[in-house]
C-alpha positions as a Python dict, from the first residue, in 0.01 Angstrom:
ca = {
    (1, 'M'): (0, 0, 0),
    (2, 'F'): (317, 183, 98),
    (3, 'I'): (642, 22, 199),
    (4, 'F'): (801, 210, 486),
    (5, 'I'): (1179, 227, 474),
    (6, 'E'): (1354, 372, 775),
    (7, 'L'): (1547, 687, 698),
    (8, 'A'): (1865, 546, 854),
    (9, 'V'): (1845, 231, 640),
    (10, 'L'): (1785, 441, 329),
    (11, 'G'): (2086, 659, 409),
    (12, 'M'): (2307, 356, 469),
    (13, 'A'): (2193, 192, 146),
    (14, 'L'): (2249, 509, -56),
    (15, 'L'): (2601, 544, 83),
    (16, 'R'): (2677, 184, -17),
    (17, 'I'): (2536, 245, -366),
    (18, 'L'): (2759, 553, -393),
    (19, 'S'): (3059, 351, -274),
    (20, 'G'): (2991, 73, -523),
    (21, 'S'): (2949, 324, -804),
    (22, 'I'): (3283, 482, -718),
    (23, 'E'): (3445, 137, -724),
    (24, 'I'): (3296, 59, -1066),
    (25, 'I'): (3404, 396, -1207),
    (26, 'A'): (3755, 334, -1070),
    (27, 'A'): (3768, -5, -1244),
    (28, 'I'): (3656, 150, -1572),
    (29, 'L'): (3920, 423, -1539),
    (30, 'M'): (4188, 161, -1473),
    (31, 'M'): (4094, -17, -1796),
    (32, 'K'): (4073, 312, -1989),
    (33, 'F'): (4420, 430, -1885),
    (34, 'N'): (4571, 81, -1930),
    (35, 'S'): (4871, 168, -1716),
    (36, 'V'): (4987, -7, -1401),
    (37, 'E'): (5109, 321, -1251),
    (38, 'K'): (4777, 498, -1307),
    (39, 'A'): (4580, 193, -1191),
    (40, 'L'): (4784, 193, -871),
    (41, 'M'): (4712, 564, -820),
    (42, 'I'): (4339, 506, -872),
    (43, 'N'): (4344, 207, -639),
    (44, 'S'): (4527, 407, -374),
    (45, 'S'): (4265, 679, -390),
    (46, 'L'): (4001, 415, -316),
    (47, 'A'): (4180, 351, 12),
    (48, 'L'): (4038, 686, 127),
    (49, 'V'): (3683, 620, 11),
    (50, 'G'): (3636, 282, 184),
    (51, 'P'): (3705, 392, 543),
    (52, 'I'): (3505, 712, 501),
    (53, 'I'): (3201, 517, 379),
    (54, 'L'): (3249, 263, 661),
    (55, 'V'): (3252, 533, 928),
    (56, 'L'): (2960, 725, 778),
    (57, 'T'): (2747, 414, 734),
    (58, 'T'): (2820, 296, 1088),
    (59, 'T'): (2744, 642, 1225),
    (60, 'I'): (2409, 655, 1047),
    (61, 'G'): (2325, 306, 1172),
    (62, 'V'): (2417, 387, 1530),
    (63, 'L'): (2224, 714, 1519),
    (64, 'G'): (1925, 521, 1388),
    (65, 'M'): (1947, 287, 1686),
    (66, 'V'): (2037, 550, 1946),
    (67, 'G'): (1713, 497, 2137),
    (68, 'N'): (1780, 123, 2168),
    (69, 'L'): (2150, 137, 2263),
    (70, 'S'): (2323, 236, 2582),
    (71, 'I'): (2616, 476, 2574),
    (72, 'A'): (2850, 187, 2659),
    (73, 'K'): (2736, -12, 2353),
    (74, 'I'): (2777, 290, 2126),
    (75, 'V'): (3132, 337, 2258),
    (76, 'W'): (3208, -32, 2194),
    (77, 'I'): (3079, -4, 1836),
    (78, 'F'): (3300, 294, 1759),
    (79, 'L'): (3597, 130, 1930),
    (80, 'G'): (3541, -173, 1706),
    (81, 'V'): (3531, 41, 1393),
    (82, 'S'): (3846, 220, 1511),
    (83, 'C'): (4021, -113, 1559),
    (84, 'I'): (3927, -216, 1204),
    (85, 'L'): (4063, 109, 1062),
    (86, 'I'): (4386, 84, 1265),
    (87, 'G'): (4433, -280, 1169),
    (88, 'V'): (4390, -208, 800),
    (89, 'N'): (4634, 83, 805),
    (90, 'L'): (4915, -97, 993),
    (91, 'K'): (5187, -221, 767),
}
């Protein structure tokens, strides 16, 4: 008996595993360097990884559902993701 996993779901899951692995490696590096300045630099670099993974994962998910969604719904999804990214980056 085979378990069928959709390709889009597999891609999304693998991206999240990659993202989590990067986060864990960053935490280990922070402890290894034992410096607030270096930990802040590592943490700041993670600010680039998170949004990239969010956009890629959302894109894969939307592409996987493209047959079930209207163009208007796809636009709304990407507008929502854009609002999240803008809201996070405002200071």
